[in-house]
NUZA-545116 format. One record per residue (C-alpha): residue number from 1; x, y, z; chain. Coordinates in steps of 0.001 Angstrom, whole numbers, plus 524288, in hexadecimal, padded with zeros to 5 digits. Layout:
REM NUZA-545116
site zadren: NUM	c1: X	c2: Y	c3: Z	drenba: A .
...
REM end
This chain:
REM NUZA-545116
site zadren: 1	c1: 80000	c2: 80000	c3: 80000	drenba: A .
site zadren: 2	c1: 80463	c2: 80DF8	c3: 7FE17	drenba: A .
site zadren: 3	c1: 803E6	c2: 81B78	c3: 80408	drenba: A .
site zadren: 4	c1: 80448	c2: 8271D	c3: 7FADB	drenba: A .
site zadren: 5	c1: 803EC	c2: 835A3	c3: 7FDB8	drenba: A .
site zadren: 6	c1: 7FFDC	c2: 841B9	c3: 7F643	drenba: A .
site zadren: 7	c1: 7FF07	c2: 84FFF	c3: 7F9B5	drenba: A .
site zadren: 8	c1: 7F7CE	c2: 85BA2	c3: 7F48F	drenba: A .
site zadren: 9	c1: 7FCDD	c2: 8669E	c3: 7FCEE	drenba: A .
site zadren: 10	c1: 7F89E	c2: 87453	c3: 7F95D	drenba: A .
site zadren: 11	c1: 802BB	c2: 87B7A	c3: 801AA	drenba: A .
site zadren: 12	c1: 81016	c2: 878F6	c3: 8075A	drenba: A .
site zadren: 13	c1: 80B6C	c2: 87906	c3: 81569	drenba: A .
site zadren: 14	c1: 80A9B	c2: 86A20	c3: 8168A	drenba: A .
site zadren: 15	c1: 814DC	c2: 8668E	c3: 80C3D	drenba: A .
site zadren: 16	c1: 82012	c2: 8633F	c3: 8158A	drenba: A .
site zadren: 17	c1: 81733	c2: 85B68	c3: 81E88	drenba: A .
site zadren: 18	c1: 81125	c2: 853DC	c3: 8133A	drenba: A .
site zadren: 19	c1: 81E92	c2: 850B4	c3: 80DA9	drenba: A .
site zadren: 20	c1: 822A9	c2: 84B63	c3: 81AF6	drenba: A .
site zadren: 21	c1: 815F0	c2: 843E9	c3: 81CB1	drenba: A .
site zadren: 22	c1: 816C5	c2: 83DEC	c3: 80F19	drenba: A .
site zadren: 23	c1: 82497	c2: 83945	c3: 8120A	drenba: A .
site zadren: 24	c1: 81FC3	c2: 832FB	c3: 81E9C	drenba: A .
site zadren: 25	c1: 8149C	c2: 82C6B	c3: 8174D	drenba: A .
site zadren: 26	c1: 81EC9	c2: 826FB	c3: 80DE3	drenba: A .
site zadren: 27	c1: 8250E	c2: 8205E	c3: 81994	drenba: A .
site zadren: 28	c1: 817EF	c2: 81A72	c3: 81D81	drenba: A .
site zadren: 29	c1: 81967	c2: 81193	c3: 811B3	drenba: A .
site zadren: 30	c1: 8260E	c2: 80B8B	c3: 8165C	drenba: A .
site zadren: 31	c1: 82256	c2: 80A36	c3: 82499	drenba: A .
site zadren: 32	c1: 814A7	c2: 80496	c3: 82368	drenba: A .
site zadren: 33	c1: 80CBB	c2: 8016C	c3: 81754	drenba: A .
site zadren: 34	c1: 7FE56	c2: 804F8	c3: 81775	drenba: A .
site zadren: 35	c1: 7F4D7	c2: 7FA46	c3: 813BD	drenba: A .
site zadren: 36	c1: 7EC56	c2: 8041D	c3: 80C9D	drenba: A .
site zadren: 37	c1: 7F101	c2: 80CAE	c3: 80135	drenba: A .
site zadren: 38	c1: 7F148	c2: 81A9B	c3: 80605	drenba: A .
site zadren: 39	c1: 7F26D	c2: 8285C	c3: 80064	drenba: A .
site zadren: 40	c1: 7F5B0	c2: 83419	c3: 808EE	drenba: A .
site zadren: 41	c1: 7F228	c2: 8414E	c3: 80309	drenba: A .
site zadren: 42	c1: 7F660	c2: 84E5A	c3: 808BB	drenba: A .
site zadren: 43	c1: 7EF72	c2: 85AC0	c3: 804AD	drenba: A .
site zadren: 44	c1: 7EBB7	c2: 86876	c3: 8086D	drenba: A .
site zadren: 45	c1: 7DF23	c2: 86FC4	c3: 80638	drenba: A .
site zadren: 46	c1: 7DFEE	c2: 87E1B	c3: 8026B	drenba: A .
site zadren: 47	c1: 7DF46	c2: 887A3	c3: 80DDA	drenba: A .
site zadren: 48	c1: 7DEF3	c2: 87C64	c3: 817A4	drenba: A .
site zadren: 49	c1: 7ECD8	c2: 87B3B	c3: 81CFB	drenba: A .
site zadren: 50	c1: 7EB2D	c2: 86D0E	c3: 82122	drenba: A .
site zadren: 51	c1: 7F1B4	c2: 860E9	c3: 81BEE	drenba: A .
site zadren: 52	c1: 7E777	c2: 85744	c3: 8172E	drenba: A .
site zadren: 53	c1: 7EAE5	c2: 848E9	c3: 8161A	drenba: A .
site zadren: 54	c1: 7E2FC	c2: 83E49	c3: 80F7E	drenba: A .
site zadren: 55	c1: 7E680	c2: 83008	c3: 8115A	drenba: A .
site zadren: 56	c1: 7DFE1	c2: 8273D	c3: 8076E	drenba: A .
site zadren: 57	c1: 7E007	c2: 81873	c3: 808F8	drenba: A .
site zadren: 58	c1: 7DBFF	c2: 80E72	c3: 7FEEC	drenba: A .
site zadren: 59	c1: 7D3FF	c2: 80752	c3: 80948	drenba: A .
site zadren: 60	c1: 7CC39	c2: 80D2A	c3: 81482	drenba: A .
site zadren: 61	c1: 7D37D	c2: 80E66	c3: 82170	drenba: A .
site zadren: 62	c1: 7CFD9	c2: 8101B	c3: 82F83	drenba: A .
site zadren: 63	c1: 7CE0A	c2: 81E13	c3: 8340B	drenba: A .
site zadren: 64	c1: 7D990	c2: 82503	c3: 83A41	drenba: A .
site zadren: 65	c1: 7D717	c2: 82FB2	c3: 8443A	drenba: A .
site zadren: 66	c1: 7D86B	c2: 83D59	c3: 83E99	drenba: A .
site zadren: 67	c1: 7D5EE	c2: 83957	c3: 8307D	drenba: A .
site zadren: 68	c1: 7C926	c2: 83C36	c3: 8297F	drenba: A .
site zadren: 69	c1: 7C330	c2: 83222	c3: 82084	drenba: A .
site zadren: 70	c1: 7C33F	c2: 8293A	c3: 819FE	drenba: A .
site zadren: 71	c1: 7BD54	c2: 82E41	c3: 80D88	drenba: A .
site zadren: 72	c1: 7BBFC	c2: 82467	c3: 802A9	drenba: A .
site zadren: 73	c1: 7C1D9	c2: 828E1	c3: 7F5CB	drenba: A .
site zadren: 74	c1: 7C4F3	c2: 8219E	c3: 7E933	drenba: A .
site zadren: 75	c1: 7D33A	c2: 82177	c3: 7EDCE	drenba: A .
site zadren: 76	c1: 7CFD0	c2: 81B2B	c3: 7FAE4	drenba: A .
site zadren: 77	c1: 7CCA8	c2: 81F89	c3: 8089D	drenba: A .
site zadren: 78	c1: 7D1B1	c2: 82CE8	c3: 80CAF	drenba: A .
site zadren: 79	c1: 7D3EC	c2: 83299	c3: 81A28	drenba: A .
site zadren: 80	c1: 7D751	c2: 840EB	c3: 81C31	drenba: A .
site zadren: 81	c1: 7DE1B	c2: 848AB	c3: 826AF	drenba: A .
site zadren: 82	c1: 7E1BD	c2: 8570C	c3: 827DB	drenba: A .
site zadren: 83	c1: 7EDFD	c2: 85BE1	c3: 82EC9	drenba: A .
site zadren: 84	c1: 7F155	c2: 8697B	c3: 833BF	drenba: A .
site zadren: 85	c1: 7FD00	c2: 86D0B	c3: 83C31	drenba: A .
site zadren: 86	c1: 8009E	c2: 85EB7	c3: 83DE9	drenba: A .
site zadren: 87	c1: 80EDA	c2: 85A39	c3: 83D96	drenba: A .
site zadren: 88	c1: 81299	c2: 85170	c3: 83226	drenba: A .
site zadren: 89	c1: 815E8	c2: 8463F	c3: 83B71	drenba: A .
site zadren: 90	c1: 8081D	c2: 84611	c3: 840C0	drenba: A .
site zadren: 91	c1: 80251	c2: 846AC	c3: 83312	drenba: A .
site zadren: 92	c1: 80ACE	c2: 83B0C	c3: 82F3F	drenba: A .
site zadren: 93	c1: 805C6	c2: 83329	c3: 83AEB	drenba: A .
site zadren: 94	c1: 7F7B0	c2: 83656	c3: 83762	drenba: A .
site zadren: 95	c1: 7F9AD	c2: 832AD	c3: 82928	drenba: A .
site zadren: 96	c1: 800AF	c2: 8260A	c3: 82CEB	drenba: A .
site zadren: 97	c1: 7F504	c2: 82211	c3: 83546	drenba: A .
site zadren: 98	c1: 7EBC0	c2: 8244C	c3: 829DC	drenba: A .
site zadren: 99	c1: 7F486	c2: 81DE7	c3: 81F9D	drenba: A .
site zadren: 100	c1: 7F590	c2: 81188	c3: 827C9	drenba: A .
site zadren: 101	c1: 7E75B	c2: 8114D	c3: 82C4B	drenba: A .
site zadren: 102	c1: 7E223	c2: 8036D	c3: 82C19	drenba: A .
site zadren: 103	c1: 7D8FA	c2: 7FF4B	c3: 8214D	drenba: A .
site zadren: 104	c1: 7CAC5	c2: 7FD26	c3: 824E1	drenba: A .
REM end
């Protein structure tokens, strides 16, 4: 199974954090393989200032505290979380929990 990432950042305010987080996610692959294909998308919404993160799994997962969803899309099951004034290390821990959420 695989973990992929994308970003659609509108400003530079989250760029350094997202670069660091994407590198950490790259290390997820070597330390523990998910049993459910997963896509992590980072994005900003105009005039919002928050970092939005979607984690989409091929198969539905259990809910993880702090994440909204799942919404069912043609691509799979998506959960969303918004971050503001949160250190990159904490964001990484939250994303790791969602990436490795157990299948239903």
